[in-house]
CHARMM-style PDB file with segment names, atoms N, HN, CA, C and O in Angstrom:
ATOM      1  N   UNK     1     128.477  96.498  94.360  1.00  0.00      PROA
ATOM      2  CA  UNK     1     127.750  98.097  93.152  1.00  0.00      PROA
ATOM      3  C   UNK     1     127.524  99.183  94.564  1.00  0.00      PROA
ATOM      4  O   UNK     1     127.421  98.888  95.755  1.00  0.00      PROA
ATOM      5  N   UNK     2     127.505 100.194  94.051  1.00  0.00      PROA
ATOM      6  HN  UNK     2     127.589 100.433  93.083  1.00  0.00      PROA
ATOM      7  CA  UNK     2     127.614 101.815  95.597  1.00  0.00      PROA
ATOM      8  C   UNK     2     125.972 101.824  94.590  1.00  0.00      PROA
ATOM      9  O   UNK     2     125.863 101.335  93.466  1.00  0.00      PROA
ATOM     10  N   UNK     3     124.772 102.562  95.431  1.00  0.00      PROA
ATOM     11  HN  UNK     3     124.860 102.959  96.344  1.00  0.00      PROA
ATOM     12  CA  UNK     3     124.168 103.229  95.736  1.00  0.00      PROA
ATOM     13  C   UNK     3     123.573 104.181  94.780  1.00  0.00      PROA
ATOM     14  O   UNK     3     123.449 105.309  95.256  1.00  0.00      PROA
ATOM     15  N   UNK     4     123.070 104.004  93.259  1.00  0.00      PROA
ATOM     16  HN  UNK     4     123.171 103.087  92.872  1.00  0.00      PROA
ATOM     17  CA  UNK     4     123.188 105.336  92.536  1.00  0.00      PROA
ATOM     18  C   UNK     4     122.123 106.486  93.322  1.00  0.00      PROA
ATOM     19  O   UNK     4     120.897 106.388  93.279  1.00  0.00      PROA
ATOM     20  N   UNK     5     122.903 107.622  94.066  1.00  0.00      PROA
ATOM     21  HN  UNK     5     123.899 107.701  94.100  1.00  0.00      PROA
ATOM     22  CA  UNK     5     121.556 108.379  95.008  1.00  0.00      PROA
ATOM     23  C   UNK     5     120.818 109.220  93.463  1.00  0.00      PROA
ATOM     24  O   UNK     5     119.684 109.685  93.346  1.00  0.00      PROA
ATOM     25  N   UNK     6     121.663 109.189  92.689  1.00  0.00      PROA
ATOM     26  HN  UNK     6     122.584 108.812  92.784  1.00  0.00      PROA
ATOM     27  CA  UNK     6     120.943 109.516  91.680  1.00  0.00      PROA
ATOM     28  C   UNK     6     120.324 109.742  90.919  1.00  0.00      PROA
ATOM     29  O   UNK     6     120.115 110.908  90.583  1.00  0.00      PROA
ATOM     30  N   UNK     7     119.717 108.590  90.272  1.00  0.00      PROA
ATOM     31  HN  UNK     7     119.887 107.644  90.545  1.00  0.00      PROA
ATOM     32  CA  UNK     7     118.672 107.723  90.033  1.00  0.00      PROA
ATOM     33  C   UNK     7     117.528 107.076  91.088  1.00  0.00      PROA
ATOM     34  O   UNK     7     117.659 105.950  91.566  1.00  0.00      PROA
ATOM     35  N   UNK     8     116.662 107.745  91.307  1.00  0.00      PROA
ATOM     36  HN  UNK     8     116.556 108.660  90.918  1.00  0.00      PROA
ATOM     37  CA  UNK     8     115.101 108.303  92.559  1.00  0.00      PROA
ATOM     38  C   UNK     8     114.269 107.302  91.480  1.00  0.00      PROA
ATOM     39  O   UNK     8     114.538 106.902  90.347  1.00  0.00      PROA
ATOM     40  N   UNK     9     112.883 107.052  92.587  1.00  0.00      PROA
ATOM     41  HN  UNK     9     112.665 107.377  93.507  1.00  0.00      PROA
ATOM     42  CA  UNK     9     111.544 106.553  91.506  1.00  0.00      PROA
ATOM     43  C   UNK     9     111.758 105.667  91.178  1.00  0.00      PROA
ATOM     44  O   UNK     9     112.591 105.095  91.881  1.00  0.00      PROA
ATOM     45  N   UNK    10     111.268 104.897  90.005  1.00  0.00      PROA
ATOM     46  HN  UNK    10     110.591 105.361  89.434  1.00  0.00      PROA
ATOM     47  CA  UNK    10     110.573 103.459  90.367  1.00  0.00      PROA
ATOM     48  C   UNK    10     110.928 102.568  91.422  1.00  0.00      PROA
ATOM     49  O   UNK    10     110.279 102.862  92.426  1.00  0.00      PROA
ATOM     50  N   UNK    11     111.713 101.570  91.614  1.00  0.00      PROA
ATOM     51  HN  UNK    11     112.240 101.331  90.798  1.00  0.00      PROA
ATOM     52  CA  UNK    11     111.781 100.398  92.719  1.00  0.00      PROA
ATOM     53  C   UNK    11     112.162 100.951  93.644  1.00  0.00      PROA
ATOM     54  O   UNK    11     112.032 100.273  94.664  1.00  0.00      PROA
ATOM     55  N   UNK    12     112.681 102.101  93.825  1.00  0.00      PROA
ATOM     56  HN  UNK    12     112.786 102.652  92.997  1.00  0.00      PROA
ATOM     57  CA  UNK    12     113.588 103.578  95.179  1.00  0.00      PROA
ATOM     58  C   UNK    12     112.095 102.889  95.936  1.00  0.00      PROA
ATOM     59  O   UNK    12     111.930 101.970  96.738  1.00  0.00      PROA
ATOM     60  N   UNK    13     111.183 103.807  95.259  1.00  0.00      PROA
ATOM     61  HN  UNK    13     111.317 104.554  94.607  1.00  0.00      PROA
ATOM     62  CA  UNK    13     109.460 103.831  95.817  1.00  0.00      PROA
ATOM     63  C   UNK    13     108.938 102.508  96.471  1.00  0.00      PROA
ATOM     64  O   UNK    13     108.282 102.459  97.512  1.00  0.00      PROA
ATOM     65  N   UNK    14     109.357 101.356  95.646  1.00  0.00      PROA
ATOM     66  HN  UNK    14     109.890 101.396  94.801  1.00  0.00      PROA
ATOM     67  CA  UNK    14     108.228 100.321  95.602  1.00  0.00      PROA
ATOM     68  C   UNK    14     109.106  99.306  96.910  1.00  0.00      PROA
ATOM     69  O   UNK    14     108.536  98.661  97.791  1.00  0.00      PROA
ATOM     70  N   UNK    15     110.157  99.382  96.762  1.00  0.00      PROA
ATOM     71  HN  UNK    15     110.620  99.906  96.047  1.00  0.00      PROA
ATOM     72  CA  UNK    15     110.922  98.015  98.325  1.00  0.00      PROA
ATOM     73  C   UNK    15     112.200  99.057  98.699  1.00  0.00      PROA
ATOM     74  O   UNK    15     112.855  99.967  98.190  1.00  0.00      PROA
ATOM     75  N   UNK    16     112.101  98.354  99.830  1.00  0.00      PROA
ATOM     76  HN  UNK    16     111.569  97.614 100.243  1.00  0.00      PROA
ATOM     77  CA  UNK    16     112.662  98.927 101.195  1.00  0.00      PROA
ATOM     78  C   UNK    16     113.568  98.125 100.880  1.00  0.00      PROA
ATOM     79  O   UNK    16     113.456  97.029 100.330  1.00  0.00      PROA
ATOM     80  N   UNK    17     114.970  98.947 101.410  1.00  0.00      PROA
ATOM     81  HN  UNK    17     115.062  99.837 101.857  1.00  0.00      PROA
ATOM     82  CA  UNK    17     116.616  98.927 101.296  1.00  0.00      PROA
ATOM     83  C   UNK    17     116.907  98.791 102.604  1.00  0.00      PROA
ATOM     84  O   UNK    17     116.937  99.874 103.188  1.00  0.00      PROA
ATOM     85  N   UNK    18     117.196  97.575 103.467  1.00  0.00      PROA
ATOM     86  HN  UNK    18     117.171  96.695 102.993  1.00  0.00      PROA
ATOM     87  CA  UNK    18     117.616  97.670 104.561  1.00  0.00      PROA
ATOM     88  C   UNK    18     119.405  98.692 104.784  1.00  0.00      PROA
ATOM     89  O   UNK    18     119.905  99.438 105.627  1.00  0.00      PROA
ATOM     90  N   UNK    19     119.757  98.154 103.575  1.00  0.00      PROA
ATOM     91  HN  UNK    19     119.351  97.549 102.891  1.00  0.00      PROA
ATOM     92  CA  UNK    19     121.572  97.875 104.136  1.00  0.00      PROA
ATOM     93  C   UNK    19     121.915  99.051 103.269  1.00  0.00      PROA
ATOM     94  O   UNK    19     122.827  98.828 102.473  1.00  0.00      PROA
ATOM     95  N   UNK    20     121.169 100.759 103.230  1.00  0.00      PROA
ATOM     96  HN  UNK    20     120.428 100.941 103.877  1.00  0.00      PROA
ATOM     97  CA  UNK    20     121.949 101.131 103.877  1.00  0.00      PROA
ATOM     98  C   UNK    20     121.196 102.226 105.218  1.00  0.00      PROA
ATOM     99  O   UNK    20     119.994 102.477 105.294  1.00  0.00      PROA
ATOM    100  N   UNK    21     122.500 102.848 106.370  1.00  0.00      PROA
ATOM    101  HN  UNK    21     123.477 102.643 106.308  1.00  0.00      PROA
ATOM    102  CA  UNK    21     121.400 103.503 107.562  1.00  0.00      PROA
ATOM    103  C   UNK    21     120.240 104.477 106.814  1.00  0.00      PROA
ATOM    104  O   UNK    21     119.042 104.267 107.008  1.00  0.00      PROA
ATOM    105  N   UNK    22     120.522 105.116 106.299  1.00  0.00      PROA
ATOM    106  HN  UNK    22     121.494 105.286 106.141  1.00  0.00      PROA
ATOM    107  CA  UNK    22     120.125 106.521 105.205  1.00  0.00      PROA
ATOM    108  C   UNK    22     118.616 106.158 104.496  1.00  0.00      PROA
ATOM    109  O   UNK    22     117.594 106.817 104.305  1.00  0.00      PROA
ATOM    110  N   UNK    23     118.895 105.205 104.301  1.00  0.00      PROA
ATOM    111  HN  UNK    23     119.726 104.670 104.456  1.00  0.00      PROA
ATOM    112  CA  UNK    23     117.595 104.036 103.557  1.00  0.00      PROA
ATOM    113  C   UNK    23     116.320 103.456 104.458  1.00  0.00      PROA
ATOM    114  O   UNK    23     115.118 103.556 104.212  1.00  0.00      PROA
ATOM    115  N   UNK    24     117.285 102.525 106.100  1.00  0.00      PROA
ATOM    116  HN  UNK    24     118.261 102.444 106.300  1.00  0.00      PROA
ATOM    117  CA  UNK    24     116.457 102.307 107.205  1.00  0.00      PROA
ATOM    118  C   UNK    24     115.798 103.436 107.942  1.00  0.00      PROA
ATOM    119  O   UNK    24     114.800 103.260 108.640  1.00  0.00      PROA
ATOM    120  N   UNK    25     116.481 104.808 107.741  1.00  0.00      PROA
ATOM    121  HN  UNK    25     117.292 104.952 107.173  1.00  0.00      PROA
ATOM    122  CA  UNK    25     115.965 106.044 108.980  1.00  0.00      PROA
ATOM    123  C   UNK    25     115.211 106.734 108.251  1.00  0.00      PROA
ATOM    124  O   UNK    25     114.776 107.708 108.867  1.00  0.00      PROA
ATOM    125  N   UNK    26     114.670 106.623 106.633  1.00  0.00      PROA
ATOM    126  HN  UNK    26     115.024 105.832 106.133  1.00  0.00      PROA
ATOM    127  CA  UNK    26     114.607 107.695 106.507  1.00  0.00      PROA
ATOM    128  C   UNK    26     112.548 106.759 105.686  1.00  0.00      PROA
ATOM    129  O   UNK    26     111.521 107.296 105.270  1.00  0.00      PROA
ATOM    130  N   UNK    27     113.058 104.951 105.900  1.00  0.00      PROA
ATOM    131  HN  UNK    27     113.892 104.515 106.238  1.00  0.00      PROA
ATOM    132  CA  UNK    27     111.313 104.350 106.045  1.00  0.00      PROA
ATOM    133  C   UNK    27     110.950 104.519 107.043  1.00  0.00      PROA
ATOM    134  O   UNK    27     109.789 104.924 107.095  1.00  0.00      PROA
ATOM    135  N   UNK    28     111.663 104.330 108.334  1.00  0.00      PROA
ATOM    136  HN  UNK    28     112.606 104.001 108.292  1.00  0.00      PROA
ATOM    137  CA  UNK    28     110.801 104.406 109.671  1.00  0.00      PROA
ATOM    138  C   UNK    28     110.055 105.999 109.573  1.00  0.00      PROA
ATOM    139  O   UNK    28     109.233 106.597 110.268  1.00  0.00      PROA
ATOM    140  N   UNK    29     110.624 106.234 108.640  1.00  0.00      PROA
ATOM    141  HN  UNK    29     111.291 105.749 108.075  1.00  0.00      PROA
ATOM    142  CA  UNK    29     110.585 108.055 109.574  1.00  0.00      PROA
ATOM    143  C   UNK    29     109.175 108.086 109.322  1.00  0.00      PROA
ATOM    144  O   UNK    29     108.212 108.239 110.073  1.00  0.00      PROA
ATOM    145  N   UNK    30     109.334 107.812 107.466  1.00  0.00      PROA
ATOM    146  HN  UNK    30     110.117 107.687 106.856  1.00  0.00      PROA
ATOM    147  CA  UNK    30     108.050 107.747 106.254  1.00  0.00      PROA
ATOM    148  C   UNK    30     106.730 107.476 107.126  1.00  0.00      PROA
ATOM    149  O   UNK    30     105.697 108.145 107.098  1.00  0.00      PROA
ATOM    150  N   UNK    31     107.037 106.187 108.012  1.00  0.00      PROA
ATOM    151  HN  UNK    31     107.876 105.644 108.034  1.00  0.00      PROA
ATOM    152  CA  UNK    31     106.099 105.693 108.324  1.00  0.00      PROA
ATOM    153  C   UNK    31     105.822 105.348 110.066  1.00  0.00      PROA
ATOM    154  O   UNK    31     105.191 104.592 110.805  1.00  0.00      PROA
ATOM    155  N   UNK    32     106.856 106.576 110.090  1.00  0.00      PROA
ATOM    156  HN  UNK    32     107.368 107.190 109.490  1.00  0.00      PROA
ATOM    157  CA  UNK    32     106.638 107.173 111.340  1.00  0.00      PROA
ATOM    158  C   UNK    32     106.175 105.749 112.898  1.00  0.00      PROA
ATOM    159  O   UNK    32     105.239 105.490 113.656  1.00  0.00      PROA
ATOM    160  N   UNK    33     107.385 105.314 112.620  1.00  0.00      PROA
ATOM    161  HN  UNK    33     108.144 105.525 112.005  1.00  0.00      PROA
ATOM    162  CA  UNK    33     107.878 103.990 112.928  1.00  0.00      PROA
ATOM    163  C   UNK    33     109.523 104.115 113.532  1.00  0.00      PROA
ATOM    164  O   UNK    33     110.345 104.640 112.782  1.00  0.00      PROA
ATOM    165  N   UNK    34     110.019 103.568 115.040  1.00  0.00      PROA
ATOM    166  HN  UNK    34     109.351 103.141 115.649  1.00  0.00      PROA
ATOM    167  CA  UNK    34     111.148 102.946 114.606  1.00  0.00      PROA
ATOM    168  C   UNK    34     111.799 102.090 113.940  1.00  0.00      PROA
ATOM    169  O   UNK    34     111.326 101.242 113.183  1.00  0.00      PROA
ATOM    170  N   UNK    35     113.413 102.365 114.310  1.00  0.00      PROA
ATOM    171  HN  UNK    35     113.797 103.053 114.925  1.00  0.00      PROA
ATOM    172  CA  UNK    35     113.983 102.088 112.915  1.00  0.00      PROA
ATOM    173  C   UNK    35     113.738 100.351 112.825  1.00  0.00      PROA
ATOM    174  O   UNK    35     113.701  99.789 111.730  1.00  0.00      PROA
ATOM    175  N   UNK    36     113.570  99.559 114.202  1.00  0.00      PROA
ATOM    176  HN  UNK    36     113.600 100.015 115.091  1.00  0.00      PROA
ATOM    177  CA  UNK    36     113.513  98.291 114.595  1.00  0.00      PROA
ATOM    178  C   UNK    36     112.032  97.628 114.538  1.00  0.00      PROA
ATOM    179  O   UNK    36     111.589  96.494 114.355  1.00  0.00      PROA
ATOM    180  N   UNK    37     111.591  98.686 114.745  1.00  0.00      PROA
ATOM    181  HN  UNK    37     111.951  99.607 114.894  1.00  0.00      PROA
ATOM    182  CA  UNK    37     110.105  98.333 114.065  1.00  0.00      PROA
ATOM    183  C   UNK    37     109.613  97.737 112.615  1.00  0.00      PROA
ATOM    184  O   UNK    37     109.082  96.642 112.427  1.00  0.00      PROA
ATOM    185  N   UNK    38     109.826  98.418 111.954  1.00  0.00      PROA
ATOM    186  HN  UNK    38     110.257  99.308 112.107  1.00  0.00      PROA
ATOM    187  CA  UNK    38     110.458  98.505 110.422  1.00  0.00      PROA
ATOM    188  C   UNK    38     110.846  97.422 109.814  1.00  0.00      PROA
ATOM    189  O   UNK    38     110.288  96.769 108.931  1.00  0.00      PROA
ATOM    190  N   UNK    39     112.568  97.168 110.737  1.00  0.00      PROA
ATOM    191  HN  UNK    39     113.021  97.698 111.454  1.00  0.00      PROA
ATOM    192  CA  UNK    39     113.066  96.165 110.459  1.00  0.00      PROA
ATOM    193  C   UNK    39     112.261  95.048 110.124  1.00  0.00      PROA
ATOM    194  O   UNK    39     112.186  94.334 109.124  1.00  0.00      PROA
ATOM    195  N   UNK    40     111.633  95.084 111.299  1.00  0.00      PROA
ATOM    196  HN  UNK    40     111.694  95.664 112.111  1.00  0.00      PROA
ATOM    197  CA  UNK    40     110.989  93.744 111.494  1.00  0.00      PROA
ATOM    198  C   UNK    40     110.030  93.550 111.416  1.00  0.00      PROA
ATOM    199  O   UNK    40     109.606  92.488 111.872  1.00  0.00      PROA
ATOM    200  N   UNK    41     108.972  94.673 110.657  1.00  0.00      PROA
ATOM    201  HN  UNK    41     109.316  95.536 110.287  1.00  0.00      PROA
ATOM    202  CA  UNK    41     107.676  94.285 109.743  1.00  0.00      PROA
ATOM    203  C   UNK    41     108.252  93.956 108.865  1.00  0.00      PROA
ATOM    204  O   UNK    41     108.035  92.751 108.735  1.00  0.00      PROA
ATOM    205  N   UNK    42     109.217  94.464 107.761  1.00  0.00      PROA
ATOM    206  HN  UNK    42     109.394  95.442 107.866  1.00  0.00      PROA
ATOM    207  CA  UNK    42     111.040  93.930 106.637  1.00  0.00      PROA
ATOM    208  C   UNK    42     110.674  92.038 106.893  1.00  0.00      PROA
ATOM    209  O   UNK    42     110.131  91.212 106.159  1.00  0.00      PROA
ATOM    210  N   UNK    43     111.310  91.936 108.358  1.00  0.00      PROA
ATOM    211  HN  UNK    43     111.750  92.607 108.954  1.00  0.00      PROA
ATOM    212  CA  UNK    43     111.850  90.471 108.604  1.00  0.00      PROA
ATOM    213  C   UNK    43     110.450  89.657 108.927  1.00  0.00      PROA
ATOM    214  O   UNK    43     110.533  88.664 109.650  1.00  0.00      PROA
ATOM    215  N   UNK    44     109.204  90.047 108.420  1.00  0.00      PROA
ATOM    216  HN  UNK    44     109.137  90.853 107.832  1.00  0.00      PROA
ATOM    217  CA  UNK    44     108.843  89.476 108.923  1.00  0.00      PROA
ATOM    218  C   UNK    44     107.145  89.068 107.345  1.00  0.00      PROA
ATOM    219  O   UNK    44     106.312  88.170 107.218  1.00  0.00      PROA
ATOM    220  N   UNK    45     107.489  90.343 106.557  1.00  0.00      PROA
ATOM    221  HN  UNK    45     108.166  91.072 106.661  1.00  0.00      PROA
ATOM    222  CA  UNK    45     106.755  90.605 104.817  1.00  0.00      PROA
ATOM    223  C   UNK    45     107.408  90.510 103.668  1.00  0.00      PROA
ATOM    224  O   UNK    45     107.010  90.114 102.573  1.00  0.00      PROA
ATOM    225  N   UNK    46     108.562  90.950 104.045  1.00  0.00      PROA
ATOM    226  HN  UNK    46     108.885  91.271 104.934  1.00  0.00      PROA
ATOM    227  CA  UNK    46     109.103  91.230 102.775  1.00  0.00      PROA
ATOM    228  C   UNK    46     109.718  92.896 102.873  1.00  0.00      PROA
ATOM    229  O   UNK    46     109.692  93.495 103.948  1.00  0.00      PROA
ATOM    230  N   UNK    47     110.181  93.437 101.793  1.00  0.00      PROA
ATOM    231  HN  UNK    47     110.201  92.950 100.919  1.00  0.00      PROA
ATOM    232  CA  UNK    47     110.939  94.199 101.665  1.00  0.00      PROA
ATOM    233  C   UNK    47     110.200  95.630 100.616  1.00  0.00      PROA
ATOM    234  O   UNK    47     110.650  96.718 100.257  1.00  0.00      PROA
ATOM    235  N   UNK    48     108.999  94.980 100.427  1.00  0.00      PROA
ATOM    236  HN  UNK    48     108.633  94.096 100.719  1.00  0.00      PROA
ATOM    237  CA  UNK    48     107.348  95.388  99.530  1.00  0.00      PROA
ATOM    238  C   UNK    48     107.003  96.736 100.378  1.00  0.00      PROA
ATOM    239  O   UNK    48     106.673  96.449 101.528  1.00  0.00      PROA
ATOM    240  N   UNK    49     106.996  97.953 100.138  1.00  0.00      PROA
ATOM    241  HN  UNK    49     107.264  98.186  99.204  1.00  0.00      PROA
ATOM    242  CA  UNK    49     106.961  99.210 100.848  1.00  0.00      PROA
ATOM    243  C   UNK    49     105.165  99.195 100.956  1.00  0.00      PROA
ATOM    244  O   UNK    49     104.701  99.464 102.064  1.00  0.00      PROA
ATOM    245  N   UNK    50     104.574  99.007 100.267  1.00  0.00      PROA
ATOM    246  HN  UNK    50     104.951  98.788  99.367  1.00  0.00      PROA
ATOM    247  CA  UNK    50     102.882  98.473 100.902  1.00  0.00      PROA
ATOM    248  C   UNK    50     102.636  97.891 101.530  1.00  0.00      PROA
ATOM    249  O   UNK    50     101.943  98.152 102.513  1.00  0.00      PROA
ATOM    250  N   UNK    51     103.180  96.658 101.184  1.00  0.00      PROA
ATOM    251  HN  UNK    51     103.743  96.446 100.385  1.00  0.00      PROA
ATOM    252  CA  UNK    51     103.320  95.259 102.428  1.00  0.00      PROA
ATOM    253  C   UNK    51     103.563  95.843 104.162  1.00  0.00      PROA
ATOM    254  O   UNK    51     102.989  95.608 105.226  1.00  0.00      PROA
ATOM    255  N   UNK    52     104.607  96.615 103.788  1.00  0.00      PROA
ATOM    256  HN  UNK    52     105.073  96.806 102.925  1.00  0.00      PROA
ATOM    257  CA  UNK    52     105.706  96.490 104.882  1.00  0.00      PROA
ATOM    258  C   UNK    52     104.125  97.686 106.047  1.00  0.00      PROA
ATOM    259  O   UNK    52     103.880  97.595 107.250  1.00  0.00      PROA
ATOM    260  N   UNK    53     103.415  98.666 104.934  1.00  0.00      PROA
ATOM    261  HN  UNK    53     103.614  98.740 103.957  1.00  0.00      PROA
ATOM    262  CA  UNK    53     102.818  99.833 105.468  1.00  0.00      PROA
ATOM    263  C   UNK    53     101.615  98.274 105.824  1.00  0.00      PROA
ATOM    264  O   UNK    53     101.529  97.637 106.874  1.00  0.00      PROA
ATOM    265  N   UNK    54     100.872  98.072 104.556  1.00  0.00      PROA
ATOM    266  HN  UNK    54     100.943  98.589 103.703  1.00  0.00      PROA
ATOM    267  CA  UNK    54      99.822  97.158 105.851  1.00  0.00      PROA
ATOM    268  C   UNK    54     100.560  96.820 106.928  1.00  0.00      PROA
ATOM    269  O   UNK    54      99.799  97.002 107.879  1.00  0.00      PROA
ATOM    270  N   UNK    55     101.217  96.576 107.186  1.00  0.00      PROA
ATOM    271  HN  UNK    55     101.834  96.428 106.414  1.00  0.00      PROA
ATOM    272  CA  UNK    55     101.575  95.046 108.538  1.00  0.00      PROA
ATOM    273  C   UNK    55     101.977  96.920 109.256  1.00  0.00      PROA
ATOM    274  O   UNK    55     101.359  97.151 110.295  1.00  0.00      PROA
ATOM    275  N   UNK    56     102.305  97.337 109.078  1.00  0.00      PROA
ATOM    276  HN  UNK    56     102.807  97.150 108.234  1.00  0.00      PROA
ATOM    277  CA  UNK    56     102.536  98.965 110.398  1.00  0.00      PROA
ATOM    278  C   UNK    56     101.013  99.212 111.190  1.00  0.00      PROA
ATOM    279  O   UNK    56     100.674  99.381 112.362  1.00  0.00      PROA
ATOM    280  N   UNK    57     100.202  99.122 109.684  1.00  0.00      PROA
ATOM    281  HN  UNK    57     100.477  98.985 108.733  1.00  0.00      PROA
ATOM    282  CA  UNK    57      98.331  99.393 110.847  1.00  0.00      PROA
ATOM    283  C   UNK    57      98.389 100.934 109.728  1.00  0.00      PROA
ATOM    284  O   UNK    57      97.807 101.992 109.968  1.00  0.00      PROA
ATOM    285  N   UNK    58      99.357 100.600 108.377  1.00  0.00      PROA
ATOM    286  HN  UNK    58      99.829  99.740 108.182  1.00  0.00      PROA
ATOM    287  CA  UNK    58      99.027 101.847 107.106  1.00  0.00      PROA
ATOM    288  C   UNK    58      99.422 102.876 107.378  1.00  0.00      PROA
ATOM    289  O   UNK    58      99.340 103.865 106.649  1.00  0.00      PROA
ATOM    290  N   UNK    59     100.060 102.828 108.773  1.00  0.00      PROA
ATOM    291  HN  UNK    59     100.127 102.025 109.365  1.00  0.00      PROA
ATOM    292  CA  UNK    59     100.600 104.968 109.214  1.00  0.00      PROA
ATOM    293  C   UNK    59     100.862 105.275 108.040  1.00  0.00      PROA
ATOM    294  OT1 UNK    59     101.226 106.418 107.767  1.00  0.00      PROA
TER     295      UNK     59
END
């Protein structure tokens, strides 16, 4: 199923999806880290944005 880009909010703000390049790029930019650092953090703590932000030092 394709990602419906007209529906935003809710889970889109809580969970980090690395399946789409633009999402990984946008989350990395939001946290001020490289995509590799983002992917490494997600691998360590899961895809909840709050947990990843905490793992990356609260940036």
